[in-house]
N, C-alpha and C positions, 0 to 999 in steps of 0.2 A: 489081204492088207496091201495097201499101196506103199510105194517107196517113200511117199511124202509123210506117211504116218511114222516111219522109223525115226526121222530126226526129232519129231515132237516127243515121241516116247523116250528117246535118248535124253532129251533136254529135261523131261520130267524126272527121269532116273537120276540125272546129274544134279538137278535141283534138290531132290529128296536126299541124295547122298551128301550134298553140301550141308543141308540142314542137320543131318545126323552128325556130321563132323563138327559143326558149330556147337551143338548141344553137348557132345562128348568133350570138346575143348573147354566149354564153360564149366562143366562138371569137374574136370580135372583141375582147373584153376581154383574153383571153390574148395576142393579137397586140399590142394596145395596150400592155400591161405590158412585153412584150419590147422594144418600140421605145423606151419611156421608159427602161428600164434601160440600153439600148445608148447612149443619148444621153450619159450621164455617164461611160461607159467610155473609157479612152484608146485611141486608134487609132494603130497603127503604119502609117507610109506606106511600108513595105517590101513589095514584091510577094511573094505567097506562094511563088513559085518561087525567090526570092532568099533567103528566110529560112533554108533549110537550109545554103546556102553561107555566110551570115553567121554562123550559129551554129557551123559547123564551123571557121571561120577562127580560128587561134590568136591570142591577145593579142600585143601587141608584145613582142618578146623580144630577149635578148642572147645571143650565143654567146661563152662564156668558156672558155679553156683553162687549167685549174688544174694546176700541176705543183709539184714540190719536196716539201717535208716535210708532205704531207697523206696521210690514210689511203687515199684512192682517187683518184689523179690521173686527169685525163681532160678531155673536152670536155663542158661543161654548158650547158643552155639555161635561162636565168634570166629573171625578169620585167624589164621595161623600167627600173624604178627600183631595180634590185638594187645592193647594195653589196658590198664585199669580204667582210664577215661572211657574207653569203648564199652566196657562192661557196665559202668555206671549209666552211660547213655542208653544202653539196651534195656536196663532196668528202670527206665523212666526218669532218671536223675535223682539227686539227693532230695530227701524230705527236709522241711524247715529245721528240724531238730538235729540233723546230721552234723557230726564233727568233721567238717571238710578238711581241717588242718591235719587230721590223723590219717588221711589217705593220700598216698603218693600216686597221683594221677598218671604219671609218666612211666610207671613200672610195667615191664612186660608181664604178661600172664602165662601161666602154664596150664596144660591140659589137666582137667580134674581138680582144679583149684577151687577152694571156697573163699570168696571175697566177702568179708564181713565189714560193713560200714557202721562204726560205732555212733551212738548218740552222744551229744555234748555232755561232758562230765563222766562218761562211762570209760572204764579202763579198756584200752585197745585189746583185741583178741589175743595178741602175742603175750601181753603181760599177764592176762588171766591164765593162759596155759602154763606160763613159767611159774606162777604161784601155786598151781595145783600139784605138779609133779617135780618141780625144782629144776627142770631142764630148760635151756634157752632155745627157743625156736629160731632156727637159722633164717626162716622166711619172713619173720615179723620183727625180730629183735633190732633195736637201734644200736648205735655205736656204744652207748653207755652199758647196755645189757651184755653186749659181746665182750666188752672190756672186763667184765667180771670173771670171764673164763680164764683158766690158767694158760700162760704162755701167749695170751692174746692182749696186745696193747692197743693204743689208739690207732696206730698205723695199720696193724693187721685187721682191726675191726673195720676200718674204712675200705680195705681191700675186699673183705667179705661182702660188704654192702655194695661196693662197685661191681663185683662179679654178679651178684644177685640182680642188680639193676640192668646189667648188660645181657645176661643170659636167662633171666626169668627165675622161677622158684628152684630151690634145691629139691631134687626128687629123692635123694638119699643122703645120708651123712657122708658117704664116700665122695660125693660131689665136691667136698672141701678140698680134695686133692687137686682140683683144677684151679684153685685160688693160688696165685703166686706167693711162695714163701711157706706153704703148708705141705709137709711131707708125711710119710707114713708114721713116723714117731709122734708128731704132733696130732695127727688124726686119731691115733690110739689113745692119746691123753684126753682128747675131747669127746670120743665116741659115746660115752655114757652120760655126758653132761649136756648134750645138744639133741634136738629133735628137728624134724622137718614137717 
């Protein structure tokens, strides 16, 4: 090899080395940008294996049996904060003979509830239940029915109805303790006279 070949070879090596340095620098910059972008992104602390299960899990729900004067009676799964209006809509709406005034559309629903829409002229379900066993149903009774109970006057009847409208159905007679003004003694006086 001649001495003239050495400078050409050195230039080629220098050019190749410069190209490698440029590629490595570009790669380092790309990785750096990716890291910086990831710093500001929110991170879920759910393991990857659990994400599919979490995404597949249904939201909290209520099972409500809608019957009576509705287009499609049946069992419906509704959202946790569903109200009577949602159950009626899920069941296809009222039939023409439905007694719409007997249904409180704004009332929150409870899981496992049966919602009966009466036909015009028919006694509401709560009244029918009270007539058969003599107890007053806390979930369907109006202020007049509640006022027939001992130690319950018009004001206390309104509190019971207000609690029911805010919190949904009474699930047990003991839920009366959550109503302002009702204590253990009053609960014991009412226990055999009411139902849920």
